[in-house]
C-alpha positions in Angstrom: 128.0 107.3 131.5 130.0 104.1 131.3 130.1 102.4 127.9 128.6 99.1 129.2 125.8 100.9 131.0 125.1 103.0 127.9 125.0 99.8 125.7 122.6 98.1 128.2 120.3 101.1 128.2 120.4 101.2 124.4 119.5 97.5 124.2 116.6 98.0 126.6 115.4 101.0 124.6 115.5 98.9 121.4 113.5 96.1 123.0 110.9 98.6 124.3 110.7 100.2 120.8 110.1 96.8 119.2 107.3 96.0 121.6 105.6 99.4 121.3 106.4 102.0 118.6 105.1 105.0 120.5 106.3 108.6 120.7 107.8 108.0 124.1 109.8 104.9 123.1 111.0 106.6 120.0 112.2 109.6 121.9 113.9 107.4 124.5 115.7 105.3 121.8 116.8 108.4 120.0 118.2 109.8 123.2 120.2 106.6 123.9 121.6 106.6 120.3 122.7 110.3 120.7 124.4 109.5 124.0 126.3 106.6 122.4 127.3 108.8 119.6 128.8 111.2 122.1 131.1 108.5 123.5 134.2 107.2 121.8 132.8 104.1 120.3 135.3 103.6 117.4 136.4 100.2 118.8 132.9 99.0 119.5 132.7 96.4 116.7 136.3 95.1 117.0 135.8 94.3 120.7 134.1 90.9 119.8 131.7 91.1 122.7 128.0 90.0 122.5 126.4 93.2 123.9 127.7 95.6 121.2 126.8 93.0 118.5 123.2 92.8 119.8 122.9 96.6 120.0 124.2 97.1 116.4 121.9 94.3 115.1 119.0 95.9 116.8 119.8 99.4 115.4 120.1 98.0 111.9 116.7 96.3 112.3 115.1 99.5 113.6 116.6 101.5 110.7 115.3 99.0 108.1 111.7 99.1 109.6 109.5 101.0 107.2 107.4 102.3 110.2 110.4 103.9 111.9 110.6 107.7 112.3 112.9 109.3 109.6 114.5 111.4 112.4 115.3 108.3 114.4 116.6 106.5 111.3 118.8 109.5 110.5 120.3 109.5 114.0 120.9 105.7 113.8 122.6 106.0 110.3 124.8 108.8 111.7 125.9 106.5 114.5 126.6 103.6 112.1 128.6 105.9 109.9 130.7 106.8 113.0 131.3 103.1 113.6 132.4 102.5 110.0 135.7 104.3 110.5 138.1 101.6 109.3 138.2 98.8 106.8 137.5 96.0 109.3 134.5 97.7 110.7 133.1 98.4 107.3 133.5 94.8 106.3 131.8 93.6 109.4 128.9 96.0 108.9 128.5 94.8 105.3 128.9 91.1 105.8 127.7 90.3 109.4 125.0 93.0 109.9 123.8 93.2 106.3 123.8 97.0 106.5 124.0 97.5 102.8 120.6 96.0 102.0 119.1 97.9 105.0 120.3 101.2 103.7 119.2 100.3 100.2 115.7 99.6 101.6 115.7 103.0 103.4 116.6 104.7 100.1 113.9 102.8 98.3 111.3 103.9 100.9 112.3 107.5 100.4 113.0 107.4 96.7 110.2 109.9 96.0 112.2 112.6 97.9 115.8 112.1 96.8 116.9 115.5 98.2 116.0 114.5 101.7 118.9 114.6 104.2 118.3 111.0 105.2 118.7 109.8 101.6 121.9 111.7 101.2 123.3 110.3 104.5 122.4 106.8 103.5 124.1 107.3 100.1 127.3 108.5 101.8 127.4 105.6 104.3 126.7 103.2 101.4 129.6 104.7 99.5 131.9 104.0 102.5 130.6 100.4 102.9 130.8 99.4 99.3 134.3 100.8 98.6 136.5 97.8 97.5 133.7 95.5 98.6 131.8 93.1 96.4 128.0 93.3 96.5 126.2 90.0 95.6 123.3 90.0 93.3 121.2 88.3 96.0 121.4 91.4 98.2 117.9 92.8 98.9 116.8 95.9 97.1 120.0 96.0 94.9 117.9 96.4 91.7 115.9 99.2 93.2 119.0 100.9 94.3 120.6 100.7 90.9 117.4 102.1 89.3 117.4 104.9 91.9 121.0 105.8 91.2 120.5 105.8 87.4 117.4 108.0 87.7 119.1 110.6 89.9 122.3 110.6 88.0 120.3 111.7 85.0 118.4 114.3 87.0 121.3 116.8 87.0 120.7 117.7 90.6 124.3 118.5 91.9 123.4 117.8 95.5 122.6 114.2 94.9 124.5 113.5 91.7 128.0 113.3 93.3 127.1 110.6 96.0 125.1 108.7 93.4 128.1 108.7 91.1 130.4 107.6 93.8 128.2 104.7 94.9 127.6 103.6 91.3 131.4 103.6 90.7 131.8 101.3 93.7 129.0 98.9 92.6 130.3 98.7 89.0 133.9 97.9 90.0 134.8 94.2 89.7 131.1 93.2 89.7 130.1 91.5 86.5 126.5 90.9 87.6 125.8 94.5 88.3 127.6 95.5 85.0 125.5 93.0 83.1 122.3 94.2 84.8 122.9 97.8 83.9 123.8 96.9 80.3 120.5 95.0 80.0 118.4 98.0 80.9 116.4 99.9 78.2 117.7 103.3 79.1 121.4 102.4 79.2 122.2 104.5 76.1 120.7 107.6 77.7 122.7 106.8 80.8 125.9 106.6 78.7 125.1 110.0 77.1 124.6 111.5 80.6 127.9 110.1 81.8 129.8 111.4 78.7 128.3 114.9 79.4 129.6 114.7 83.0 133.2 114.4 81.6 133.0 118.2 81.0 131.9 118.9 84.6 133.8 121.6 86.6 134.2 119.2 89.6 137.2 116.9 89.4 135.5 114.4 91.7 132.5 114.1 89.4 134.8 113.5 86.4 136.7 110.8 88.3 133.5 109.0 89.3 132.2 109.2 85.8 135.4 107.8 84.3 135.3 104.9 86.9 131.8 104.0 85.9 132.5 104.1 82.2 135.7 102.0 82.7 133.7 99.4 84.6 130.8 99.3 82.1 132.4 99.8 78.7 136.1 99.0 78.9 135.8 95.7 77.0 133.0 96.7 74.5 132.6 99.0 71.5 131.7 102.1 73.6 134.9 101.6 75.7 137.0 101.2 72.5 135.7 104.6 71.4 136.2 106.3 74.7 139.7 104.9 75.5 141.1 104.6 71.9 144.5 105.8 70.9 143.3 109.3 70.2 141.7 109.9 73.6 143.8 107.8 75.9 146.7 110.2 76.2 144.4 113.0 77.2 142.8 110.6 79.7 146.2 109.8 81.2 147.0 113.5 81.5 143.7 114.2 83.1 144.0 111.3 85.6 147.5 112.2 86.6 146.5 115.9 87.0 143.6 114.9 89.2 145.9 112.6 91.3 148.5 115.4 91.8 146.1 118.4 92.1 142.9 116.7 93.2 140.2 118.1 95.5 141.2 115.8 98.4 141.9 112.3 99.5 138.6 110.9 98.2 139.3 112.2 94.6 142.8 110.9 94.7 141.7 107.5 96.0 139.2 107.0 93.1 141.7 108.4 90.6 144.3 105.8 91.6 141.7 103.1 91.4 140.7 104.2 88.0 144.2 104.1 86.7 144.9 100.7 88.3 141.8 99.3 86.6 142.8 100.8 83.2 146.3 99.2 83.6 144.7 95.8 83.8 143.8 96.2 80.1 146.8 95.1 78.0 146.0 97.6 75.3 145.8 100.6 77.7 149.0 99.4 79.5 150.7 99.4 76.1 149.4 102.9 75.4 150.9 104.0 78.8 154.3 102.7 77.9 154.3 105.0 74.9 153.1 108.0 76.8 155.8 110.6 76.4 155.1 112.5 79.7 155.0 109.3 81.9 158.3 110.0 83.7 157.3 113.6 84.5 153.9 112.5 85.7 155.3 109.7 87.9 157.7 112.2 89.4 154.9 114.5 90.3 152.9 111.6 91.8 155.8 110.5 93.9 156.0 114.1 95.2 152.8 113.3 97.1 154.8 110.9 99.2 156.5 114.0 100.9 153.2 114.7 102.7 152.1 113.2 106.0 148.8 111.6 105.1 149.0 107.8 105.3 145.8 107.4 103.1 147.2 109.4 100.2 150.6 107.7 100.5 149.0 104.3 100.5 147.0 105.0 97.3 150.1 106.4 95.6 152.1 103.3 96.6 149.3 101.1 95.3 149.4 102.9 92.0 153.2 102.5 91.7 152.8 98.8 92.5 150.3 98.5 89.7 152.7 100.4 87.3 155.4 97.9 88.3 153.1 95.1 87.0 153.6 96.5 83.5 156.8 95.1 82.0 157.6 98.2 79.9 157.1 100.7 82.8 159.3 99.1 85.5 162.5 100.3 83.9 161.1 103.8 83.6 160.0 103.8 87.2 163.4 102.6 88.3 165.0 105.6 86.5 162.6 108.0 88.3 163.2 106.5 91.7 167.0 105.7 91.6 168.5 108.1 89.1 168.3 111.4 91.1 169.2 109.8 94.4 172.9 108.9 93.7 174.6 112.3 93.0 172.5 114.2 95.5 173.4 111.8 98.2 177.1 112.1 97.4 176.9 115.9 97.4 175.4 116.0 101.0 177.8 116.8 103.8 176.3 114.7 106.5 174.6 112.0 104.4 171.2 113.5 105.2 168.1 112.6 103.2 166.6 115.3 101.0 162.8 115.2 100.8 162.7 116.1 97.1 164.1 112.8 96.1 161.4 110.1 95.3 163.5 107.2 96.6 164.1 108.9 99.9 160.3 109.4 100.4 159.9 105.7 100.1 162.5 105.2 102.8 160.7 107.6 105.0 157.5 105.7 104.8 159.4 102.5 105.5 160.2 103.6 109.0 156.7 104.9 109.9 154.9 103.6 112.9 153.0 100.3 112.4 149.9 101.6 114.1 149.2 104.5 111.7 150.8 103.5 108.4 151.0 99.7 108.3 149.8 99.4 104.7 152.2 102.3 103.7 155.2 100.5 105.2 154.4 97.1 103.7 153.6 98.6 100.3 156.8 100.6 100.2 158.7 97.4 101.0 156.9 95.6 98.2 157.6 98.4 95.8 161.3 98.5 96.6 161.3 94.8 96.2 159.9 95.1 92.7 162.1 98.0 91.7 165.4 96.5 93.0 164.5 93.2 91.4 164.3 95.1 88.1 167.4 97.1 88.8 169.5 94.1 89.7 168.3 92.0 86.7 170.8 93.6 84.3 174.4 92.7 83.6 175.8 95.4 85.8 174.4 97.4 88.7 174.2 101.2 88.3 176.2 103.3 90.8 173.0 105.2 91.6 171.4 101.9 92.7 174.4 101.0 94.8 174.3 104.4 96.5 170.6 104.0 97.2 171.1 100.5 98.6 173.9 101.7 100.8 171.6 104.4 102.1 168.6 102.0 102.5 170.4 99.3 104.5 170.6 101.1 107.9 166.8 101.8 107.7 166.1 98.1 106.8 168.2 96.9 109.7 166.5 99.3 112.1 163.1 97.8 111.1 164.3 94.4 112.3 164.6 95.7 115.9 162.0 96.4 118.5 160.3 93.0 118.7 159.0 92.2 122.2 156.8 89.3 123.4 155.0 91.6 125.7 153.3 93.3 122.8 149.8 92.4 121.7 149.0 89.8 119.0 148.1 92.4 116.5 151.3 94.4 117.0 153.4 91.2 116.9 151.7 90.1 113.7 152.4 93.5 112.0 156.0 93.4 113.1 156.5 89.8 111.8 154.9 90.8 108.4 157.3 93.7 108.1 160.2 91.5 109.1 159.3 89.0 106.4 159.2 91.7 103.8 162.5 93.2 105.0 164.3 89.9 105.0 162.9 89.1 101.6 164.3 92.4 100.3 167.7 91.6 101.9 167.7 88.1 100.3 167.0 89.8 97.0 170.0 92.1 97.5 172.2 89.0 98.3 171.6 87.7 94.8 174.1 90.2 93.3 177.8 90.3 94.3 178.1 94.0 94.7 174.9 94.4 96.8 175.7 91.3 98.7 179.0 92.9 99.7 177.1 96.0 101.0 174.7 93.8 102.9 177.5 91.7 104.5 179.3 94.8 105.7 176.2 96.1 107.7 174.4 92.9 108.7 175.9 91.2 111.7 175.5 87.7 113.0 174.3 88.9 116.4 171.5 90.9 114.8 170.1 87.9 112.9 170.6 85.6 115.9 168.7 87.9 118.3 166.0 88.3 115.6 165.4 84.6 115.4 165.5 84.2 119.1 162.9 86.9 119.6 160.7 85.4 116.9 160.9 81.9 118.4 160.1 83.3 121.9 157.1 85.2 120.6 155.9 82.2 118.6 156.0 79.9 121.6 154.4 82.5 124.0 151.6 83.6 121.7 151.0 81.0 119.0 151.5 77.4 120.2 151.8 74.5 117.7 148.5 73.1 118.9 146.6 75.9 117.2 144.5 75.0 114.2 146.1 75.8 110.8 143.1 77.9 109.7 141.6 80.8 111.4 143.1 83.6 113.4 145.6 81.7 115.5 146.7 79.6 112.5 147.3 82.8 110.6 149.5 84.1 113.4 151.5 80.8 113.4 152.0 81.1 109.6 153.2 84.7 109.9 155.7 83.9 112.7 157.0 80.8 110.8 157.5 82.8 107.6 159.4 85.5 109.5 161.7 82.9 111.1 162.3 81.0 107.9 163.1 84.1 105.9 165.6 85.2 108.6 167.3 81.8 108.5 167.3 81.9 104.7 169.1 85.3 104.9 171.6 83.8 107.4 172.2 81.0 104.9 172.9 83.5 102.1 175.4 85.5 104.2 177.1 82.7 106.2 180.1 82.8 103.9 180.7 86.6 104.1 179.8 87.5 107.7 181.8 86.5 110.6 180.2 84.0 113.0 177.1 83.8 110.8 177.6 80.2 109.8 178.0 79.2 113.5 174.8 81.1 114.4 172.9 79.6 111.5 173.7 76.0 112.4 173.1 76.7 116.0 169.5 77.9 115.3 168.8 75.0 113.0 169.5 72.6 115.9 167.2 74.5 118.3 164.3 72.4 119.6 161.9 75.3 119.0 162.5 75.1 115.2 160.1 72.1 115.1 157.1 74.5 115.0 158.2 76.7 112.1 159.3 73.7 110.0 156.0 71.9 110.5 154.0 75.0 109.7 156.1 75.6 106.6 155.7 72.0 105.3 151.9 72.2 105.8 151.6 75.7 104.3 149.6 76.3 101.1 152.3 78.8 99.9 154.7 77.1 97.5 157.6 79.4 98.3 157.2 78.8 102.1 157.2 75.0 101.5 160.3 75.2 99.3 162.1 77.4 101.8 161.3 75.0 104.6 162.5 72.0 102.6 165.7 73.8 101.7 166.5 74.6 105.3 165.5 71.1 106.4 168.0 69.7 103.9 170.6 72.0 105.4 169.7 70.9 108.9 169.4 67.1 108.3 173.2 66.3 108.3 173.7 68.1 111.6 174.5 65.8 114.6 172.1 67.5 117.0 169.2 68.0 114.6 166.1 66.6 116.4 164.5 64.5 113.6 163.3 61.0 113.1 162.4 61.2 109.4 163.6 63.2 106.4 160.9 64.8 104.3 161.3 64.7 100.5 160.3 67.7 98.4 157.4 65.8 96.8 155.8 65.3 100.2 156.0 69.0 100.8 154.5 69.7 97.5 151.7 67.2 98.2 150.9 68.8 101.6 150.9 72.3 100.1 148.6 71.1 97.3 146.3 69.6 99.9 146.2 72.8 102.0 145.6 74.9 98.9 142.7 72.5 97.9 141.2 72.8 101.4 141.4 76.6 101.2 139.8 76.7 97.7 137.1 74.3 98.8 136.3 76.4 101.9 136.0 79.6 99.7 133.8 77.7 97.2 131.5 76.4 100.0 131.2 79.9 101.4 130.3 81.3 98.0 127.9 78.5 97.3 126.1 79.0 100.6 125.8 82.7 99.9 124.3 82.1 96.4 122.2 78.9 96.6 121.7 75.7 98.5 124.2 72.9 98.2 123.1 69.2 98.3 123.6 67.9 101.8 125.2 64.5 101.0 128.0 65.9 98.8 128.7 68.7 101.3 129.0 66.1 104.1 131.4 64.0 102.0 133.6 66.9 101.1 133.6 68.1 104.7 134.5 64.6 106.0 137.3 64.3 103.5 138.7 67.7 104.4 138.5 66.9 108.1 140.2 63.5 107.6 142.9 65.1 105.5 143.4 67.8 108.2 143.5 65.1 110.9 146.1 63.1 109.0 148.4 66.1 108.6 148.1 67.0 112.2 148.8 63.5 113.3 151.8 63.4 111.1 153.1 66.7 112.6 152.5 65.3 116.1 154.4 62.1 115.3 157.3 64.2 113.9 157.3 66.4 117.0 157.2 63.4 119.4 159.9 61.7 117.4 162.0 64.9 117.5 161.6 65.1 121.3 162.3 61.4 122.0 165.4 61.0 119.8 168.8 61.1 121.5 172.3 61.1 120.0 173.3 57.7 121.2 170.4 55.6 119.9 170.7 52.2 118.3 171.6 51.9 114.6 168.4 49.9 113.8 166.4 53.1 114.2 167.5 54.1 110.7 166.1 50.9 109.3 162.8 51.6 111.0 162.9 55.1 109.6 163.3 53.7 106.1 160.3 51.5 106.5 158.2 54.3 107.8 159.4 56.5 104.9 158.2 53.9 102.4 154.8 53.6 104.1 154.5 57.4 104.3 155.3 57.7 100.6 152.7 55.1 99.7 150.1 56.8 101.9 151.1 60.2 100.5 150.6 58.9 96.9 147.2 57.5 97.8 146.2 60.6 99.5 147.3 62.8 96.5 145.3 60.6 94.2 142.3 60.9 96.5 142.8 64.7 96.7 142.9 64.9 92.9 139.7 63.0 92.7 138.1 65.1 95.3 139.3 68.3 93.6 137.9 67.0 90.2 134.5 66.2 91.9 134.4 69.6 93.6 135.2 71.3 90.4 132.5 69.4 88.5 130.1 70.2 91.3 130.9 73.9 91.2 130.6 73.9 87.4 127.2 72.1 87.6 126.0 74.5 90.2 127.2 77.5 88.1 125.5 76.1 85.0 122.3 75.5 86.9 122.4 79.1 88.2 123.1 80.4 84.7 120.3 78.3 83.2 117.8 79.6 85.8 118.9 83.1 85.2 118.7 82.8 81.4 115.3 81.1 81.7 114.0 83.9 83.9 115.4 86.5 81.5 113.9 84.7 78.5 110.5 84.6 80.2 110.7 88.2 81.2 111.7 89.2 77.7 108.8 87.1 76.3 106.3 88.8 78.6 107.8 92.1 77.7 107.5 91.4 73.9 103.9 90.2 74.3 102.9 93.4 76.1 104.8 95.4 73.4 102.8 93.5 70.7 99.5 94.3 72.3 100.5 97.9 72.8 101.5 98.1 69.1 98.2 96.7 67.9 96.2 99.1 70.1 98.3 101.9 68.9 97.9 101.0 65.2 94.1 101.1 65.6 94.2 104.5 67.2 96.4 105.8 64.5 94.1 104.5 61.7 91.1 106.4 63.3 93.2 109.5 63.7 94.3 109.2 60.0 90.6 109.2 58.8 89.8 112.3 60.9 93.0 114.0 59.6 91.9 113.4 55.9 88.5 115.1 56.6 90.3 117.9 58.3 92.5 118.3 55.2 89.5 118.6 52.9 87.9 121.2 55.1 91.2 123.1 55.2 91.4 123.2 51.4 87.9 124.9 51.1 88.8 127.4 53.9 92.0 128.2 52.0 90.2 129.1 48.8 87.8 131.5 50.7 90.7 133.0 52.5 92.5 133.7 49.2 89.5 135.5 47.7 89.0 137.6 50.9 92.8 138.4 50.8 92.4 139.9 47.3 89.6 142.2 48.4 91.6 143.3 51.4 94.6 144.2 49.2 92.4 146.6 47.1 91.1 148.3 50.2 94.6 148.6 51.5 95.8 150.5 48.3 92.9 153.0 48.6 93.6 153.5 52.3 97.2 154.3 51.6 96.3 157.1 49.1 93.9 158.8 51.6 96.4 158.5 54.3 99.0 160.4 52.2 96.6 163.4 51.6 95.7 163.5 55.3 99.4 163.6 56.3 100.0 166.6 54.0 97.2 168.7 55.5 98.2 167.7 59.0 101.8 168.9 58.4 100.6 172.4 57.1 98.3 172.8 60.1 101.1 172.0 62.5 103.5 174.6 60.9 100.9 177.4 61.2 100.2 176.5 64.8 103.9 176.6 65.6 104.3 180.1 64.1 101.4 181.4 66.3 103.0 180.0 69.4 106.3 181.7 68.6 104.7 185.1 68.3 102.8 184.8 71.5 106.0 183.8 73.3 107.9 186.9 72.0 105.1 189.2 73.1 105.1 187.9 76.7 108.9 188.2 76.9 108.9 191.9 75.9 106.2 192.7 78.5 108.3 191.1 81.2 111.4 193.1 80.2 109.5 196.4 80.5 108.3 195.6 84.0 111.8 194.6 85.1 113.4 197.9 83.9 110.8 199.9 85.8 111.5 198.0 89.1 115.3 198.3 88.7 115.1 202.1 88.2 113.3 202.6 91.5 115.8 200.2 93.3 118.8 202.2 92.1 117.4 205.4 93.3 116.9 204.0 96.8 120.4 202.5 96.8 121.9 205.9 95.9 120.4 207.4 99.0 121.7 204.7 101.3 125.2 205.0 99.8 125.4 208.6 100.7 124.6 207.9 104.4 127.0 205.0 104.5 129.9 207.2 103.2 129.4 209.6 106.0 129.6 206.9 108.6 132.8 205.5 107.0 134.6 208.8 107.3 134.1 208.8 111.0 135.3 205.2 111.4 138.5 206.0 109.3 139.5 208.7 111.8 139.2 206.3 114.8 141.2 203.6 112.9 144.1 206.0 112.3 144.4 206.5 116.1 144.4 202.7 116.6 147.1 202.2 114.0 149.4 204.6 115.8 149.1 202.7 119.0 149.7 199.3 117.4 152.8 200.6 115.7 154.3 201.3 119.1 153.4 197.8 120.2 155.1 196.3 117.1 158.3 198.1 117.8 158.4 196.6 121.4 157.7 193.1 120.0 160.5 193.4 117.5 163.0 194.2 120.2 161.8 191.1 122.1 162.1 189.0 118.9 165.7 190.0 118.4 166.5 188.9 122.0 164.8 185.6 121.4 166.7 185.0 118.2 170.0 185.5 120.0 169.0 183.0 122.6 168.0 180.5 119.9 171.3 180.8 118.2 173.1 180.2 121.5 171.0 177.1 122.0 171.7 175.9 118.5 175.4 176.3 119.0 175.2 174.3 122.3 173.3 171.5 120.5 175.9 171.3 117.7 178.7 171.1 120.3 176.8 168.2 122.0 176.4 166.4 118.7 180.1 166.8 117.9 180.8 165.4 121.4 178.5 162.4 120.7 180.3 161.7 117.4 183.7 161.8 119.0 182.5 159.4 121.7 181.2 157.0 119.0 184.5 157.1 117.1 186.4 156.4 120.3 184.0 153.5 121.0 184.8 151.8 117.7 188.6 152.3 118.2 188.5 150.8 121.8 187.3 147.3 121.0 189.3 145.6 123.7 187.7 147.7 126.5 184.2 146.9 125.3 182.5 146.6 128.6 183.7 149.9 130.1 182.9 151.7 126.8 179.4 150.2 126.9 178.8 151.7 130.4 180.1 155.1 129.2 178.0 154.9 126.1 174.9 154.3 128.2 175.7 157.3 130.3 176.3 159.4 127.3 173.0 158.2 125.8 171.3 159.3 129.0 172.9 162.7 128.7 171.9 162.8 125.1 168.3 162.2 126.0 168.5 165.0 128.6 170.0 167.3 126.0 167.3 166.2 123.5 164.7 167.1 126.1 166.2 170.5 126.6 166.5 171.0 122.9 162.9 170.1 122.5 162.0 172.7 125.2 164.1 175.3 123.4 162.5 174.3 120.1 159.1 174.9 121.7 160.2 178.3 122.8 161.6 179.0 119.4 158.2 177.9 117.9 156.5 180.4 120.2 158.8 183.2 119.1 158.2 182.2 115.5 154.5 182.5 116.1 154.9 185.9 117.6 157.0 187.0 114.6 154.3 185.7 112.3 151.7 187.6 114.3 153.8 190.8 114.0 154.2 190.3 110.3 150.5 189.8 109.9 149.8 192.9 111.9 152.3 194.9 109.9 150.8 193.6 106.6 147.4 194.6 108.0 148.6 198.1 108.7 150.0 198.5 105.2 146.7 197.5 103.7 144.8 200.0 105.8 147.3 202.7 104.7 146.6 201.8 101.1 142.8 202.0 101.8 143.2 205.4 103.4 145.2 206.7 100.5 142.6 205.6 98.1 
């Protein structure tokens, strides 16, 4: 079935199910969901069409309905898990379709049966959705979900413990609200004890989940100081590194890396890691994972290495691990090939991976190399190992700059431009040192940079025109293209004095009409580095005769525009968060929106004026234009100053508003908590009073019981004394009885022995009588048998005489057969000698190899024939041997008979 038809049928089935929840509509909807699951629907959410969105919304609504069938919900959850295959789809399901709260409600509905397959499936999908995703405290059923997780983690049911631990680790990471909520619960100490017990679990995944939860909840309090103190932290480091290297799979390795990254954010733990003696060996083993072919594992390893680079004391150690082994091994290779056991070469291999399957690996590897080379080049001199590595790295980097075509899709172009930006940034970093700049200048040509800028400008004009909005998807593409162009021009600026024709190409590209778009995007960017790079290149381009400009921008203007854009971005994020948490006053929101829109319009009008001025200017214009430019410069400066002051005021107002909103929310939360605590304390007081009265009544009854028990104890003591006297008398009587009983048993045993001996003597007498009669009968039979044997002996003597004649004839035949066998053996030996001679001649005649091979084959054939004949002769010889053996056996039989006769 076609995908569109399947989605339409599914939407119809959802509407029918909403109208009437009958068995028929349920079966129809389940059938449609199963059919959609059988199709390849991985790109369903990323298509951006309305029909898939409506279908997914309807399925989420049906799954969250308490009256829906569990089997149907299980099928729907399986389909949604299939859709959540990548990060973008998971984010869309979490944010747009509110799947997290829906699954939490399903778990809450079936919380009484946690071992049910539907609950386990919902937990697994929730673990996927919430990984690296913030869950807001306003999410429905989040408190019930946390209570469910804590209850089942303490239940020690292995089937549900692991998914609950994984989901709890996701919720506790970077979420202060959930961390505070868990810490405020009454059973948090028991929960901590359960987690500490899980650290001795035999599953590495459970241990990692537990450590992640403990790190999120207790890292900055007293419990965390005990868990991650100086005595335990080295064991924790060793455990985490071992799990990363020898983990149960990609999931365990992913959470182990996240745990170590979170621990490194603590300055105390980062300092402990700098003093960890096995750090270099552990990092070498971790980098060995880069030799594999799994992009997910490689991405997490690179993420860990980037986090390690963030610690000042570890960057130098990491540089030693990456660069030190590479130099001598590369020089020892014959063809300059890369050996996979070298950590630095594994990074290079992930650089050149395809963008479709390993985009994050390629970009993270570039970022890591940027950090490491920045550390390696920061010293007074550059190590030879680093120079060798750079020399090996440059061809790969230059190869990454190729392959850009405007016919590719927007996503592919964006990925390529991002990688180009990182590569050129790394090359610019290498140009900061004389030795590495010399290596770069020898391999980077002017034509390569020129063609790269030409391709980027062509793609920028074809796919991302200047009229696009600065925010949103298109604006993001424009920003990416502009940064790639400016970084390439910055590289050309660094190398224009060392590379032939580079300066000419650099100035030629600065005077290109298409450079208006990258310059305008750079000057309105909210990235400070991009603005400064654009201004530096603009200063280089301004003195050129053919540069199409009407005004010159000062650096303060660029800083003002960057601050304005950064403010707008922050205001947008604040407004989104404010809308997600609580309602914003309408008048203030309207004022801020109007100011942001007016600021955006002023910037766009300024860019349009610049562009129009750039297009209208011609080289032979009047000199008075410069005076007009100066006037406009002064006006623009005044307007920019006013605008910056207004932006500062707006920013202060927005900050005050956000602080007020935050204080109001905190006050409401604290008030609600105080009221809840007061109600709880009141109920506890009533319970304590009622309990005290019950205990007083129980105490009176217990006093009466004690008095009665004392009287009973006295009676029991008297009765015990009487029982002791009776016991002594009973012991004396028991001794006398035992003596008489032993004497009686001895007499009875003697009687039994005498009766047994009498019976045995009687049996012997009867046996002797019977044996006498049997011997007499046997004597009579023996006499008759001897007579018969004498007659048989006579007949056997005649047979022996005849067989002796036969043996004589067979011996004659045997002698003749032995002569023939000797003749055959002599022929076989001659043939073997002939074969040996032929083999020796074959070794001596190497030059006539082909003829000798033909003769050898013929001789081999003859040999096989002779072997066949020999085998036949051997068979005949075996027959003769059998006959000889028969004769010997007969002769031995005759001798035996003779002996019997003589006896």
